[in-house]
Backbone bond lengths (Angstrom), bond angles and torsions (degrees), N, CA, C in turn:
res aa  C-N    CA-C-N  psi(-1)  N-CA   C-N-CA  omega(-1)  CA-C   N-CA-C  phi
1 M - - - 1.461 - - 1.519 110.76 -
2 K 1.347 116.54 -45.86 1.453 121.08 178.87 1.527 110.36 -61.87
3 L 1.348 116.92 -40.85 1.460 120.74 179.60 1.517 110.61 -62.39
4 S 1.339 116.32 -41.40 1.460 121.00 179.51 1.527 110.78 -62.87
5 A 1.329 116.75 -43.92 1.461 120.83 179.82 1.524 110.74 -64.23
6 T 1.338 115.79 -39.40 1.460 120.06 178.83 1.516 111.43 -64.44
7 L 1.335 115.78 -43.99 1.465 119.73 179.09 1.527 111.35 -63.09
8 T 1.329 116.05 -38.61 1.464 120.09 178.04 1.519 110.79 -63.55
9 A 1.337 115.92 -44.47 1.464 120.15 179.44 1.518 111.14 -62.68
10 L 1.335 116.50 -40.08 1.458 120.52 178.87 1.525 110.73 -65.74
11 A 1.328 115.70 -38.55 1.464 119.20 179.51 1.518 111.19 -64.76
12 V 1.341 116.57 -41.93 1.463 120.61 177.80 1.522 110.71 -63.47
13 A 1.339 116.09 -43.25 1.461 120.32 179.05 1.524 111.31 -62.45
14 A 1.330 115.91 -41.89 1.464 120.11 179.28 1.515 111.26 -63.60
15 C 1.327 115.70 -38.33 1.466 120.27 178.07 1.522 110.68 -63.69
16 Q 1.348 116.82 -43.65 1.456 120.75 179.26 1.522 111.00 -64.45
17 I 1.334 117.49 -40.70 1.457 120.88 178.33 1.516 110.40 -63.23
18 A 1.330 116.78 -41.32 1.468 120.34 179.21 1.514 110.94 -62.90
19 Q 1.353 116.82 -39.40 1.454 120.33 177.90 1.521 110.71 -63.92
20 V 1.315 117.03 -43.58 1.457 121.20 -179.48 1.517 110.79 -63.02
21 L 1.336 116.67 -41.73 1.454 120.21 -179.12 1.524 111.80 -68.29
22 A 1.322 116.24 -32.71 1.454 119.77 -175.00 1.521 112.54 -84.15
23 H 1.319 117.86 -26.95 1.453 121.47 -173.33 1.520 109.76 -131.25
24 G 1.349 117.56 -155.63 1.452 117.89 176.84 1.504 114.21 154.44
25 G 1.348 115.59 -155.53 1.451 121.72 -177.88 1.513 110.89 -176.48
26 V 1.332 115.58 -172.74 1.465 121.86 179.86 1.527 109.07 -76.35
27 L 1.330 115.38 126.71 1.465 120.86 -177.47 1.520 112.88 -100.33
28 S 1.341 117.53 -25.43 1.463 120.46 179.75 1.529 109.62 -162.99
29 Y 1.324 115.03 166.96 1.464 122.10 179.87 1.526 108.84 -130.43
30 D 1.334 116.69 137.90 1.459 121.46 172.29 1.522 107.63 -111.82
31 I 1.328 116.33 118.63 1.455 122.20 -175.76 1.522 108.70 -130.33
32 D 1.322 116.19 114.96 1.471 121.42 179.36 1.525 112.08 51.22
33 G 1.338 116.26 40.50 1.453 120.82 175.90 1.511 115.29 86.41
34 T 1.316 117.35 -3.74 1.472 121.14 177.45 1.519 109.20 -105.50
35 T 1.328 116.67 132.19 1.460 121.55 178.39 1.519 109.68 -98.98
36 Y 1.323 114.94 129.10 1.460 122.24 178.42 1.522 108.39 -114.22
37 D 1.317 116.51 121.94 1.459 120.36 177.99 1.519 110.30 -67.94
38 G 1.335 115.47 144.61 1.451 120.55 175.05 1.517 111.35 -85.05
39 F 1.321 114.82 176.98 1.456 120.72 174.42 1.520 109.07 -68.08
40 K 1.302 116.91 142.10 1.461 121.41 -179.90 1.522 109.12 -93.47
41 A 1.354 114.58 100.63 1.461 120.15 -179.75 1.531 110.55 -60.91
42 Y 1.320 115.74 156.93 1.455 124.41 -178.39 1.531 112.12 69.84
43 N 1.340 117.25 9.40 1.456 121.87 176.25 1.526 108.88 -122.34
44 T 1.320 116.92 153.75 1.449 120.46 177.28 1.525 109.91 -64.35
45 P 1.337 117.95 144.54 1.459 119.81 176.13 1.524 113.20 -70.86
46 V 1.332 116.83 -15.69 1.462 120.57 -179.75 1.529 109.84 -61.73
47 G 1.313 116.50 122.11 1.458 121.15 178.69 1.516 114.45 90.37
48 Q 1.328 118.47 -7.98 1.456 120.84 178.44 1.529 111.04 -88.06
49 S 1.337 115.78 143.42 1.457 122.28 174.26 1.523 107.68 -128.50
50 S 1.322 116.70 130.13 1.459 119.95 -176.36 1.521 109.90 -163.55
51 I 1.338 116.22 155.50 1.464 119.82 170.38 1.532 109.65 -79.18
52 Q 1.319 116.54 -13.26 1.464 121.47 -178.26 1.524 110.17 -85.99
53 R 1.329 116.10 147.05 1.457 121.40 172.48 1.535 109.35 -75.14
54 E 1.323 115.55 160.40 1.466 120.61 178.40 1.525 111.15 -62.13
55 W 1.323 115.93 137.34 1.475 121.48 167.41 1.522 106.82 -143.46
56 D 1.321 115.91 133.22 1.457 120.34 -162.22 1.520 115.71 -103.70
57 T 1.318 118.36 -8.28 1.462 119.10 -174.82 1.518 111.07 -149.10
58 Y 1.327 116.31 147.44 1.461 122.24 173.99 1.528 111.34 -79.85
59 N 1.312 117.20 -8.59 1.460 120.69 -177.12 1.521 111.07 -73.41
60 P 1.331 117.52 154.17 1.464 120.20 -178.12 1.512 112.61 -80.61
61 I 1.325 115.01 161.17 1.457 122.68 164.51 1.525 106.07 -93.15
62 T 1.308 117.74 129.65 1.466 120.65 -173.39 1.525 113.80 -110.60
63 D 1.321 117.06 -4.60 1.467 121.46 -179.16 1.530 108.41 -114.26
64 P 1.346 118.95 117.55 1.466 120.33 -178.39 1.522 113.90 -65.57
65 S 1.337 117.90 -10.19 1.455 120.85 176.91 1.529 112.09 -100.58
66 D 1.329 117.31 8.46 1.459 121.83 -179.71 1.529 110.39 -61.58
67 A 1.319 117.03 135.80 1.460 122.24 -178.09 1.524 112.64 -64.07
68 N 1.340 117.51 -18.88 1.466 121.96 -178.56 1.523 113.42 -94.25
69 L 1.331 118.09 8.43 1.462 120.36 -171.95 1.531 112.97 -66.61
70 A 1.316 118.15 -24.37 1.462 119.56 -177.40 1.526 111.63 -60.49
71 C 1.330 116.54 -56.55 1.467 120.05 -173.44 1.518 113.46 -133.99
72 N 1.327 117.48 22.18 1.455 123.41 177.67 1.536 109.43 79.13
73 I 1.319 115.58 -179.71 1.463 122.47 -176.52 1.538 109.07 -88.06
74 N 1.339 121.00 113.68 1.445 122.91 4.35 1.519 112.30 -114.67
75 G 1.330 117.02 7.61 1.454 121.44 175.06 1.507 115.45 69.88
76 A 1.322 117.05 17.16 1.467 120.74 -173.78 1.523 111.65 -78.53
77 S 1.332 114.98 155.39 1.457 121.58 170.49 1.527 109.28 -67.82
78 L 1.318 116.27 148.36 1.464 120.91 178.14 1.521 111.90 -86.13
79 G 1.323 116.90 7.32 1.455 119.68 178.97 1.519 111.07 66.57
80 A 1.323 116.32 -124.23 1.464 121.02 -178.39 1.522 111.89 -62.57
81 G 1.319 116.52 -25.01 1.463 120.40 -179.87 1.518 114.25 -89.08
82 Q 1.334 117.10 -0.74 1.452 119.97 -177.53 1.533 110.41 -79.79
83 L 1.317 116.62 121.78 1.455 123.04 -179.69 1.519 110.03 -110.57
84 S 1.326 116.16 166.76 1.456 122.60 171.98 1.526 107.73 -136.43
85 A 1.321 116.94 140.99 1.459 121.48 178.53 1.522 109.11 -91.63
86 T 1.326 117.12 125.52 1.461 122.08 178.60 1.525 109.51 -90.70
87 I 1.335 116.39 119.01 1.461 120.85 -176.52 1.522 109.90 -144.09
88 P 1.334 117.67 149.91 1.463 119.89 176.30 1.525 111.47 -77.58
89 A 1.323 115.84 146.95 1.457 120.07 172.69 1.526 109.22 -55.89
90 G 1.320 116.43 144.30 1.459 121.90 -175.41 1.514 113.84 94.71
91 S 1.346 116.73 -6.37 1.467 120.44 179.95 1.527 111.12 -73.66
92 K 1.326 114.82 156.27 1.457 121.27 174.73 1.522 109.74 -96.67
93 V 1.304 115.23 139.96 1.468 122.27 177.70 1.522 108.27 -121.07
94 T 1.328 116.21 124.15 1.461 121.60 176.50 1.517 108.91 -105.92
95 A 1.323 115.76 118.04 1.461 121.03 175.99 1.521 108.95 -93.60
96 Q 1.318 116.88 126.05 1.460 122.44 177.76 1.512 109.34 -100.79
97 W 1.327 116.36 109.57 1.459 121.33 176.51 1.517 109.65 -84.53
98 N 1.322 116.03 168.66 1.464 119.64 170.94 1.534 108.60 -65.13
99 D 1.301 117.40 -177.29 1.471 120.96 179.51 1.523 107.46 -67.36
100 W 1.329 116.83 86.40 1.458 122.18 -167.14 1.516 111.70 -68.98
101 P 1.348 118.29 129.43 1.466 120.84 -173.50 1.520 115.11 -94.04
102 H 1.344 118.50 -14.17 1.464 120.66 -172.65 1.529 111.50 -103.52
103 T 1.306 116.62 141.99 1.466 120.71 -178.09 1.522 112.83 -122.68
104 I 1.323 118.13 1.73 1.459 121.46 -177.42 1.525 109.42 -113.71
105 G 1.317 116.18 114.03 1.452 121.31 178.00 1.512 111.87 138.63
106 P 1.346 115.91 164.14 1.465 120.39 -176.92 1.521 113.74 -83.67
107 V 1.339 113.41 160.09 1.461 123.63 169.72 1.522 106.74 -110.71
108 M 1.326 117.35 133.60 1.456 121.26 179.22 1.520 109.95 -135.61
109 V 1.341 116.28 142.09 1.465 121.61 179.60 1.528 108.33 -130.77
110 Y 1.329 115.66 129.28 1.459 122.32 -177.16 1.526 110.03 -123.62
111 M 1.335 114.45 162.54 1.462 121.91 169.19 1.525 108.67 -135.24
112 A 1.340 115.78 161.10 1.456 121.28 175.59 1.515 108.87 -147.58
113 N 1.316 116.24 134.34 1.454 121.81 175.80 1.524 108.59 -75.87
114 C 1.319 117.01 124.26 1.464 120.80 -178.47 1.523 112.11 -80.18
115 N 1.358 116.86 -11.01 1.472 120.94 -179.93 1.521 111.36 52.45
116 G 1.303 114.02 45.02 1.461 121.47 -176.62 1.514 108.84 140.42
117 A 1.310 116.84 -150.16 1.460 121.37 -178.04 1.526 110.40 -77.79
118 C 1.332 116.67 122.74 1.465 119.97 -179.94 1.521 111.96 -64.45
119 T 1.317 117.08 -29.98 1.461 120.15 -178.22 1.530 111.39 -59.18
120 N 1.330 116.45 -26.98 1.460 120.92 -179.39 1.520 112.70 -95.39
121 A 1.321 117.65 1.10 1.461 121.03 -172.48 1.522 112.27 -89.29
122 N 1.328 115.12 144.99 1.458 122.54 171.94 1.525 107.77 -94.77
123 P 1.341 119.21 114.81 1.469 120.89 -175.66 1.519 114.27 -55.22
124 S 1.331 117.71 -31.87 1.462 120.55 -178.54 1.528 112.61 -71.36
125 S 1.325 117.04 -17.41 1.463 120.42 -179.37 1.525 112.16 -93.08
126 L 1.326 117.74 -9.63 1.457 121.54 -175.44 1.527 111.72 -81.27
127 S 1.332 115.04 158.20 1.466 121.75 175.10 1.528 107.93 -101.59
128 W 1.327 116.23 116.73 1.459 123.07 -172.68 1.525 111.53 -99.53
129 F 1.329 115.66 145.30 1.464 121.34 173.82 1.526 109.18 -130.89
130 K 1.304 115.45 145.63 1.464 121.13 -174.69 1.533 109.80 -89.19
131 I 1.338 117.03 131.25 1.459 121.14 178.82 1.531 112.70 -111.18
132 D 1.329 117.26 -9.52 1.465 119.15 -176.38 1.523 108.70 -161.75
133 E 1.328 116.41 147.55 1.457 120.69 174.92 1.518 109.55 -162.04
134 A 1.316 115.82 156.29 1.463 122.57 172.78 1.514 107.81 -153.48
135 G 1.323 116.84 122.50 1.459 121.62 -179.18 1.515 111.10 -108.64
136 L 1.330 116.27 -123.12 1.457 121.29 176.94 1.527 107.66 -80.46
137 L 1.319 116.58 110.69 1.467 121.70 -173.87 1.521 112.63 -84.20
138 S 1.326 116.72 -33.50 1.463 121.03 178.78 1.522 109.04 -165.43
139 G 1.350 115.55 157.79 1.458 120.00 176.68 1.509 112.61 79.44
140 N 1.342 115.77 -160.33 1.462 120.89 -176.10 1.530 111.46 -101.74
141 L 1.328 114.93 177.82 1.457 120.20 -173.41 1.520 113.60 -61.63
142 V 1.330 117.10 -35.37 1.467 120.83 -174.08 1.523 112.57 -90.41
143 D 1.323 116.44 -44.69 1.466 120.25 -173.39 1.516 113.92 -107.14
144 G 1.329 117.47 0.43 1.451 120.64 -176.49 1.519 113.69 -78.02
145 T 1.331 114.63 -179.92 1.459 121.77 177.81 1.523 109.38 -98.59
146 W 1.327 115.07 124.78 1.449 122.50 -177.87 1.532 111.05 -108.85
147 G 1.321 115.55 168.57 1.453 119.40 173.39 1.509 111.78 -55.84
148 Q 1.339 116.80 -41.34 1.469 119.11 178.82 1.525 111.65 -67.99
149 G 1.324 117.46 -30.61 1.460 119.81 175.27 1.513 111.04 -64.84
150 K 1.334 116.58 -39.70 1.465 120.33 176.36 1.521 110.40 -65.54
151 L 1.335 116.56 -41.29 1.461 120.36 177.84 1.524 110.55 -57.44
152 V 1.331 116.92 -46.20 1.465 121.13 179.43 1.526 110.58 -63.23
153 A 1.340 116.67 -43.30 1.465 120.87 -179.38 1.527 111.88 -63.95
154 D 1.331 116.60 -26.52 1.462 121.41 179.77 1.525 112.10 -94.70
155 G 1.312 116.59 27.94 1.454 120.52 176.49 1.510 113.76 73.90
156 S 1.336 116.61 33.58 1.468 122.74 -179.27 1.526 111.68 60.24
157 T 1.346 116.16 38.17 1.463 121.44 176.94 1.526 109.70 -121.18
158 W 1.341 114.60 157.25 1.463 120.39 175.41 1.521 108.73 -141.87
159 V 1.343 115.83 126.91 1.458 121.74 -177.83 1.520 109.64 -106.84
160 S 1.321 116.62 126.47 1.466 122.80 176.54 1.524 109.19 -128.48
161 T 1.329 115.61 155.88 1.463 121.58 178.90 1.520 109.88 -111.90
162 I 1.324 115.78 128.55 1.463 120.48 174.26 1.533 107.64 -68.69
163 P 1.328 119.12 127.67 1.474 120.03 -179.25 1.527 111.73 -50.84
164 A 1.332 116.29 128.48 1.463 121.27 -173.58 1.519 113.00 -65.95
165 S 1.326 117.69 -26.27 1.465 120.58 -177.07 1.524 113.08 -91.74
166 L 1.343 117.81 2.96 1.451 121.32 -177.02 1.528 111.09 -63.98
167 A 1.324 116.11 134.74 1.461 120.88 179.91 1.529 110.95 -65.67
168 P 1.328 118.23 146.25 1.469 120.82 178.57 1.522 111.75 -61.58
169 G 1.319 115.03 156.62 1.451 120.62 178.12 1.507 111.07 151.40
170 E 1.321 116.31 -176.45 1.461 121.52 177.15 1.526 109.08 -96.04
171 Y 1.323 115.10 131.72 1.459 121.65 -175.17 1.521 110.41 -134.09
172 M 1.320 115.35 151.45 1.458 121.97 165.53 1.531 108.09 -90.90
173 L 1.319 115.95 143.60 1.461 123.19 173.71 1.524 107.25 -116.07
174 R 1.317 116.15 125.37 1.467 120.68 -173.92 1.528 110.39 -121.80
175 H 1.332 117.03 114.80 1.464 122.46 172.71 1.526 108.71 -96.29
176 E 1.330 115.24 140.74 1.462 119.16 -178.60 1.524 110.63 -146.60
177 L 1.319 115.43 130.99 1.454 122.36 168.73 1.523 107.86 -108.97
178 L 1.322 115.99 134.86 1.467 121.65 174.84 1.523 107.16 -115.67
179 S 1.317 116.09 102.57 1.465 120.82 -179.42 1.526 109.19 -88.11
180 I 1.331 115.99 130.17 1.465 120.73 -175.83 1.526 111.00 -126.99
181 H 1.332 116.15 28.74 1.459 120.09 -179.31 1.529 112.34 -76.58
182 T 1.350 117.37 -14.86 1.458 121.97 177.26 1.516 109.05 -99.98
183 S 1.315 117.69 125.99 1.455 122.38 -173.11 1.529 112.03 -55.64
184 N 1.334 114.92 123.61 1.469 122.61 174.18 1.524 114.11 57.35
185 Q 1.328 117.58 23.27 1.460 120.83 178.42 1.528 109.29 -133.80
186 P 1.341 117.13 90.42 1.468 119.28 -179.49 1.522 111.40 -66.43
187 Q 1.332 115.63 148.14 1.456 121.98 176.97 1.527 107.86 -127.03
188 F 1.336 115.82 109.42 1.459 121.34 -179.61 1.521 109.79 -96.83
189 Y 1.334 115.94 133.49 1.463 122.02 177.44 1.530 108.29 -127.48
190 P 1.338 118.06 89.06 1.462 120.79 179.02 1.533 112.17 -104.52
191 E 1.333 115.65 145.49 1.462 122.10 169.42 1.523 108.52 -141.97
192 C 1.328 115.75 151.62 1.462 121.00 -177.44 1.522 111.31 -125.36
193 A 1.337 114.80 148.84 1.461 122.12 174.05 1.520 108.44 -134.51
194 Q 1.320 116.19 161.24 1.456 121.54 -177.54 1.521 111.22 -106.74
195 L 1.335 115.19 134.37 1.460 122.22 179.93 1.523 110.51 -127.05
196 K 1.329 115.24 149.22 1.458 121.80 167.73 1.524 106.50 -114.93
197 I 1.327 115.92 108.33 1.458 121.71 -175.72 1.519 109.89 -88.66
198 T 1.328 115.58 131.45 1.460 121.25 176.50 1.527 109.24 -114.05
199 G 1.325 115.71 170.79 1.461 120.51 177.98 1.517 111.74 128.90
200 S 1.327 115.37 -174.76 1.462 121.09 -175.77 1.524 112.37 -108.79
201 G 1.318 117.30 13.30 1.459 120.60 -179.28 1.523 111.67 -66.52
202 T 1.316 115.33 159.35 1.460 120.78 -179.99 1.530 112.11 -131.09
203 A 1.320 118.12 -1.04 1.464 121.50 -171.98 1.529 111.79 -80.41
204 Q 1.329 114.81 143.38 1.460 123.00 174.44 1.525 107.89 -142.01
205 P 1.332 118.08 135.06 1.468 119.99 177.69 1.523 111.07 -71.03
206 S 1.317 115.70 158.20 1.460 119.94 178.63 1.520 108.97 -152.22
207 G 1.314 115.94 176.87 1.462 121.77 173.48 1.511 112.84 61.45
208 N 1.335 115.52 -132.21 1.464 121.69 -173.58 1.522 113.31 -70.85
209 F 1.321 117.74 -8.39 1.461 119.40 176.49 1.525 111.73 -74.90
210 L 1.333 117.74 -17.35 1.455 122.20 -174.15 1.527 111.42 -100.65
211 V 1.332 116.00 135.58 1.463 122.04 -179.76 1.529 109.68 -139.57
212 K 1.313 115.33 165.96 1.464 122.34 175.46 1.529 109.34 -111.47
213 F 1.338 115.48 154.18 1.468 121.60 171.22 1.520 109.19 -124.75
214 P 1.340 116.75 118.49 1.467 126.91 -1.09 1.519 111.12 -74.75
215 G 1.324 115.32 166.76 1.454 121.90 -179.95 1.513 113.05 130.28
216 A 1.336 117.15 -28.23 1.462 120.52 -177.74 1.528 112.40 -71.15
217 Y 1.323 116.92 -29.09 1.460 121.72 -177.12 1.525 110.40 -120.69
218 K 1.314 114.66 152.73 1.467 121.96 171.75 1.524 108.61 -127.32
219 A 1.323 116.06 152.40 1.467 120.01 178.48 1.521 110.98 -60.16
220 S 1.331 116.97 -26.79 1.466 121.09 -178.39 1.523 113.54 -82.26
221 D 1.336 117.76 -6.61 1.464 119.65 177.65 1.524 109.74 -61.05
222 P 1.336 117.69 137.39 1.469 119.92 -175.37 1.525 114.04 -62.33
223 G 1.322 117.76 -24.33 1.455 119.72 179.95 1.509 114.76 -94.63
224 V 1.355 117.41 0.53 1.467 121.39 -176.99 1.520 110.89 -100.02
225 T 1.309 116.72 -69.98 1.470 120.32 178.29 1.518 107.58 -94.18
226 I 1.312 116.15 98.42 1.461 122.26 -171.96 1.520 110.28 -139.03
227 D 1.309 116.12 140.39 1.460 121.66 173.50 1.522 107.55 -107.31
228 I 1.320 115.55 95.23 1.463 119.63 -176.08 1.529 111.73 -64.79
229 Y 1.338 117.09 -24.03 1.461 120.45 -175.78 1.526 112.39 -80.04
230 S 1.339 116.47 -14.25 1.462 118.90 177.63 1.517 111.66 -79.84
231 E 1.344 116.94 -19.85 1.468 122.10 177.95 1.528 109.16 -135.34
232 P 1.310 116.83 63.35 1.469 119.97 -171.94 1.523 114.62 -63.30
233 D 1.327 117.76 -22.90 1.462 120.21 -177.67 1.524 113.34 -91.13
234 Q 1.324 117.03 -2.51 1.469 119.67 -179.73 1.518 110.27 -66.04
235 T 1.329 116.54 138.86 1.472 120.92 -175.28 1.532 112.07 -116.13
236 T 1.314 117.41 14.17 1.466 120.46 177.14 1.524 109.91 -127.12
237 Y 1.328 115.22 151.38 1.462 121.62 179.05 1.521 108.39 -149.24
238 T 1.318 116.76 135.63 1.465 122.08 179.59 1.524 109.83 -97.78
239 I 1.331 116.63 111.81 1.460 120.79 178.54 1.525 108.40 -70.21
240 P 1.324 118.32 130.33 1.477 120.11 -179.31 1.514 111.75 -71.21
241 G 1.344 114.67 162.87 1.445 120.12 177.37 1.512 112.96 93.49
242 P 1.327 116.36 -175.44 1.467 121.20 -177.19 1.525 112.02 -75.88
243 A 1.336 115.26 171.94 1.454 120.67 173.42 1.531 109.17 -69.46
244 V 1.319 116.28 157.83 1.458 121.88 177.60 1.528 109.57 -69.94
245 W 1.346 115.98 131.25 1.460 121.30 175.88 1.528 108.35 -90.34
246 Q 1.327 116.38 120.81 1.459 120.86 -176.14 1.524 112.89 -89.86
247 G 1.334 117.02 -16.59 1.453 119.47 -178.17 1.520 110.94 93.58
């Protein structure tokens, strides 16, 4: 009986390790020389402190209409442990992912004005705007260089710049990888962190630059549900979501 229980526990552990190796998320952020640890997935939020919102699994979200698409499962505030990084507009943010295994698909970075304290905000109710993206950089869909390929080549990191003209306030920062290496099965990996932006900027995005999650993507979008192997020589790719807001 003890042997059976041990084997079961080992099997569960092996399954979790396989999931971690195959998938993942943002583990930490470097902002103006300060490193902020991310939320530790697969652990209780009790006792954790982070600028990142809770996310509970390394597994992808595969449905673009999933209610958790904004900030992953479950995207909740950490309450007393929820922190925000105070940075001036124009700063660079480096997201450190786990040892990322996928190289096919775009990288996208969004922000959303919380219109008050982000700790009290529901990510699904916010209006998001894109500040950075990289899709198919060169070559064809199968053998070309993608944004995720660049991320892997750079040590599983991604550097983005907060628009310098952005008005001060509390904002969510949302990093997302969309892996499309599996035919017609998108894999979304989003995580969110909280920022307090300072500076003298006055700009705010509006109109078509703003989207909701879920709602920004549809399964019918050409860059979401795609079989890259059916058109291996194609050299163009449409990144889903709105255009990048430059400020």
